[in-house]
N, C-alpha and C positions, 0 to 999 in steps of 0.2 A: 575845647580844640586844641588837638598838640601835632602842630606843624615841625614837620624835620628837612632846615635844608642846609644841614653840614654831616659831615661822616658823623655816625657813633662810634665809642669806644668799642675795642675789639671785644670778639666773643658776644655781644649784644646781638641779638636778633634782628636784621635790616631787611628782608627781602623774603615775599614767597611767592613761589611760579608753580602753574599746573599745566601739565602735558595731557594733553587728551585727545581721543579717534575724532571728534568731532567738535570744531571749537565752537561751531555756530550753536551749536547745542548747547553748550556749555555757558556761552553768553547769556544764552537765553533762560538760563538757570538762574548765574547769579544775580541776572539782572533784578530777577522777579524776589532773589532772597534781601540782596545788599542795594539792589539802585544803581546799581554800577552802568557805566558808560565804556567805551571802546577807543584806543586808536591804536591802529596797524601799524608797525613802523617802518613798513616799508619790505620790497625784496632782498634790501641786502642784510636784514637783520635775520632773514627767511621768515618772515611776516609775524613774527614776536610782536603780542598783543600788549599794550599797556592796559590796565583796566583802571578807570577813572571815578574818581569820587568829589564834584565839584571840579574838575579839572586836576586834581592832586593825582598822581600815581601811587596805586596804594596795594599795587598787586601785579605778577605777570601771567600771558597763560601763551600757549602755544601748541600746533597740532605736534602730537607725540610721532616722532620720527621711527617710532620701529612698529610696523606692521603688524608684529605677532605679540605685542605687548600684551597682556591681559588684566596687569593691574594698574590701577595710576593711584596717585597720592600728590599732596601738596607740598613741595621742596621748600623748606626753609636754609635761608642764609645768614651765615654768623658773620657781620663786618671784622673785618683784619687791616692793617696798615701796611700788613707786608704780605700780600697771597702766596708766593713761595716759600718765604721762613715757613708760614703757618702749615703751608704742605708737608715740611720737611719736618717741622714735630710731628705733623698728625703720620706721617710714617715710621718716625723713631718710637711711637709711642704705641706703634702695633696696629696703627690703623690700615687703611685700602685706599690708594688711589684710584678712582673712576675718570677723572679728567683731567689732565695735568693743568697748572696754569695757562690760561690765555687771554689773551686782548680782546674785550668787546668794543671794537670798534673806539669811540672817544669815550664810552661810559664808564667804564671800569676794569677791571680784572677780576678772574673770578677760577676756580675751581671745583669739582665735585669729588667727596672722598666720601669714607666710611669709617665707621669708627670700630672696634676691635668686634664687638658682638653683629657688626652688620647695618649697624643704621647708618643710614645716607642722610648728607647734609649740602650745602654749599658753603663756600667762602667767596666776599663779595668785599673788595678795595674797592673804592667807589672814587668817580673821577666825575666827568658830568654827571652821571646818575648815584646819587648817594644812595639811592632804597627807597622805603615807603615814605614819604612825603606826608603823609598822615597818619596818627595811628589813635587809639584809645579811645577811640567815637563809634558810634554806630555804623557799620560798612568797610572797618578797618583793623586791620593788623593790633591783635591787642596782649597776644602771650604767646608762649610756645614750650614744649616741656617732651621730654625724651622719656617715654615707655620702655622700661627694661625688666629683664629677670635678673639681672644682675648689677645692682644698683651699685655696688663696692667698686667692680671694676670700671662702670661708667665714670665714678667720683673720680677715680685716680686719672682716667684717661683724660675726661674733659678741665679738671685741675690744671694737670699736666700742661696742656694745648694751649689753654686761654688763662692761665692763670685766673679762675673764678676763685672768690670768695664762695667756700661751701657752708650752709648754714641749715642746717635741721628744723623741719617745719616741726614745731610742738602745739600740744594742744589738743591734737587728733589721736589717741591712741591708738596705735598700730599699725601707724600709717607711715610708709617707709615713703618718706619724700623730702628732698634738697632744694632749698631756694639756690638758684644761681646768683651768684650778686658780682658787679662790677662796679669799682670805684664807691663801692658803699650802696650800689643802685639792685634791686630786685629786677631779672632779665630775662629769668628764664626757670625752669623746673626739671627735677628730676626723680621718675616716681618708680619704684622699685616696684612690680606687680611680679607675678607669676602667671597672668591671664594673658601673657602675649609670648606666643613662641620667640620671637625675636625682636630684637630692638627695634623702635621708629619715633621719630619727630612727630607729634601732634600740634598743627596749627589751632589758633582761636581766635573769633573774630567777632568783635562787639556789636553787640545788637541791643535795638531800644524797649525789645520784648524779647526773651527766649520761644517762649508759648509761640507770640504770633512767627516769628523767623522759624519752629519746627511747623508750623500750620501753612507757611509759604514754600518751604524746601518738599514737602508731600504734593501738595499742589503743582509744584512746578518739574515731579517726577523723580524728585529724589525720596530718599527712606530715612526713617527717624529709631535711632538705637535709644527703646528705655523711653522712659518720659522725663523732662526736663526737672533739675535736680537742684537745690539750694546747695551754697557753698558760703563759706566766710567771705571769701571774693568776688560773687555771684550768683546768681540762676545758669545755669549749664544744662546745655542738651548735644546732644551727638548727634552730627548730620552726616549721611554719605550722598553725594550727588549722584546723577544718573549715570555716571561710572564707574562707582563703588568709591570715591577718591574721599575721604572722610575727614571731616573738620568738626571745631566745636563752637556753639556759639553761646556767646557770653553777657547777660546783662550786667553789667560791672557793677558792682554792690558800691553806696556813696561813701563809704566809711571802711573799707578795708584793712584788714589785720597790717601792722608794719608799715 
């Protein structure tokens, strides 16, 4: 079990949230797959809902505020100790500010931005809420990676904004994959691929059994893209919830590389 009780170093993925048109339907689905419970934060928060695993906040969920929206996704937040300063670096490096810095009651300060290729992500400067309180165990956040058709531009942007250590993954021929490091620790990945027309961040949740997670997802109204696949880091399956929001479920390897 990996409990988190303090703010993470800048650049570390520290929270994920989902906005969908039917939050009750979403709660049913994710309870079936991950066993989550939920805590509505009340009208003052716009009824933002915390997803809980054994009373730890592991993700967020809300009613999508755009009635015309047709696409939904898990939005990742990257930690920062200076939200305003990081937003300035994003803009200076060619990114776009979608939602400027704002305080979220006493919880923290946030912004929503896009990198130069259009991949959206959030920034979270934690105060009362540090982000995911439990990670790297079944039902919790375990990994985030950027899928991009221009990996060179992405490395330049994210290296400039967050100061990541950029380490090419070795041992897999013809794989354009860069590990993102903070203080020497792997915190995410950058995958160069022509299979995506526009860049996007992809969230991985740990599970006890990837094949069983896929079966639960389908039974609960989701879809599975392809078959579960083994990697050096674990067994992985790509799942879409009933609204088409993509995530990966991974049974983490006992002895991953690195």
